C-alpha positions in Angstrom: -3.0 -37.9 111.8 -2.5 -41.7 112.8 -1.7 -41.3 115.8 -4.6 -39.2 116.8 -6.4 -42.2 116.2 -5.1 -44.7 118.6 -4.7 -42.0 120.7 -8.7 -41.2 120.3 -9.9 -45.8 120.0 -7.2 -45.6 123.3 -9.4 -43.2 125.6 -12.8 -44.6 124.2 -11.6 -48.2 124.8 -10.5 -47.0 128.8 -13.9 -44.7 128.9 -16.0 -48.2 128.9 -13.8 -50.0 130.5 -14.5 -47.6 133.4 -18.8 -47.7 132.7 -19.0 -51.1 133.0 -15.8 -51.5 136.3 -17.7 -53.2 138.4 -18.2 -51.1 142.0 -14.4 -52.0 144.8 -16.5 -53.6 147.3 -18.0 -55.9 144.5 -14.3 -56.2 142.8 -13.3 -57.1 145.7 -15.8 -59.9 147.4 -14.1 -61.4 143.6 -11.0 -60.5 145.1 -11.3 -62.7 148.3 -11.6 -66.0 146.7 -9.9 -66.0 144.5 -6.9 -64.1 145.7 -4.1 -61.3 143.5 -5.5 -58.3 141.7 -7.4 -56.8 140.1 -4.7 -55.7 137.4 -3.2 -59.0 137.5 -6.7 -60.6 136.6 -7.0 -57.7 133.6 -2.8 -59.1 131.7 -3.8 -63.3 132.7 -3.3 -65.4 129.9 -5.0 -68.6 132.1 -7.1 -68.2 135.2 -8.1 -71.2 136.9 -11.0 -70.2 139.6 -12.4 -73.6 140.7 -14.3 -75.0 143.6 -13.4 -70.4 144.6 -16.9 -70.2 145.9 -17.8 -68.2 143.0 -21.3 -67.0 143.0 -24.0 -64.4 140.8 -22.8 -61.8 142.4 -19.8 -61.8 141.4 -19.9 -62.8 138.1 -20.2 -58.8 136.8 -16.2 -59.0 138.1 -15.6 -61.4 135.9 -17.3 -60.6 132.8 -15.5 -57.3 133.0 -12.2 -59.7 133.4 -13.1 -61.2 130.5 -14.4 -57.9 128.5 -11.5 -57.0 129.3 -8.7 -59.0 129.1 -7.5 -58.5 126.0 -5.0 -62.2 125.8 -7.0 -63.6 128.5 -6.7 -68.3 127.3 -8.7 -69.9 129.7 -10.8 -69.2 132.6 -12.3 -71.8 134.5 -15.0 -71.4 136.4 -16.1 -75.5 137.8 -17.3 -76.5 141.0 -18.8 -72.7 141.6 -22.8 -71.6 142.5 -22.8 -69.8 139.4 -26.5 -69.7 138.2 -28.5 -68.6 135.1 -27.9 -65.1 136.3 -23.9 -65.6 136.8 -23.7 -67.3 133.3 -26.8 -64.9 131.7 -23.2 -62.6 133.1 -20.4 -63.7 131.6 -21.9 -64.5 127.9 -22.7 -60.6 127.8 -19.2 -60.5 128.5 -18.6 -63.7 125.5 -20.5 -61.6 123.1 -17.4 -58.2 122.5 -14.5 -61.5 123.7 -11.6 -61.9 121.1 -9.1 -64.4 122.7 -11.0 -67.3 125.2 -10.2 -70.5 123.3 -11.9 -72.7 126.2 -14.3 -72.1 128.7 -14.8 -73.6 132.3 -18.6 -73.6 133.1 -18.8 -77.6 134.4 -20.4 -77.8 138.6 -22.3 -74.8 138.6 -26.2 -74.4 138.1 -26.6 -72.8 135.3 -29.7 -74.5 133.3 -31.9 -73.9 130.6 -31.2 -69.5 130.4 -28.2 -69.6 131.3 -27.1 -72.2 128.5 -28.7 -70.2 126.5 -28.0 -67.1 126.7 -23.9 -68.3 125.7 -25.2 -69.8 122.8 -26.6 -66.3 122.5 -23.4 -65.2 122.6 -21.9 -68.0 120.7 -24.1 -65.8 117.7 -23.7 -63.0 118.0 -19.9 -63.1 118.1 -18.1 -63.7 114.5 -14.8 -63.5 116.2 -14.5 -65.7 119.1 -12.0 -68.2 119.2 -13.9 -70.2 121.7 -13.0 -74.0 120.7 -13.6 -75.7 124.1 -16.9 -75.4 126.0 -16.9 -77.2 129.2 -19.8 -77.3 131.1 -22.5 -80.3 133.3 -23.9 -82.9 131.3 -27.1 -82.0 131.8 -26.6 -78.5 129.7 -25.3 -80.1 126.7 -27.9 -82.9 126.1 -30.5 -80.3 127.6 -30.1 -77.1 125.6 -30.4 -77.8 121.8 -29.2 -73.5 121.3 -25.9 -73.7 122.7 -25.6 -77.7 121.6 -26.6 -75.9 117.8 -24.7 -73.1 118.5 -21.8 -74.6 119.6 -22.0 -76.8 116.5 -22.3 -73.9 114.3 -19.5 -72.1 115.9 -16.6 -74.9 115.6 -16.9 -75.1 118.5 -16.4 -78.7 120.7 -19.2 -78.8 123.8 -17.4 -81.0 126.6 
């Protein structure tokens, strides 16, 4: 009976993973910038995708990785072209992620809307292990919602 429950949980997780999966074209677009395979990204403990020209169109695939990688500890996305909608995509994934410890977003233009989306994700996820969030100074100086959410969760905002 216990094995049947585990199998049902695995099947449900796989169904969700398939339903949320970006198109093959979107996946290939991101992989052409960062290298490797989707399977590699889904098993990595650290991904350093700094300065890879990742933009909002790539963020659905990045969010998929954050959502379904059960061991990703550190994600570095600094120096890319991520705007508010890309930050919102990563925020949606943060709502269900339980393992990410460090997220680096400096050198992007996530704006107040992106910062607010991340703040809401921090508030919504009771099990997120995020300890460090690196964003541009203008974001943490101007986004009181993000600062408050980080303080409430014990996240160091850099």
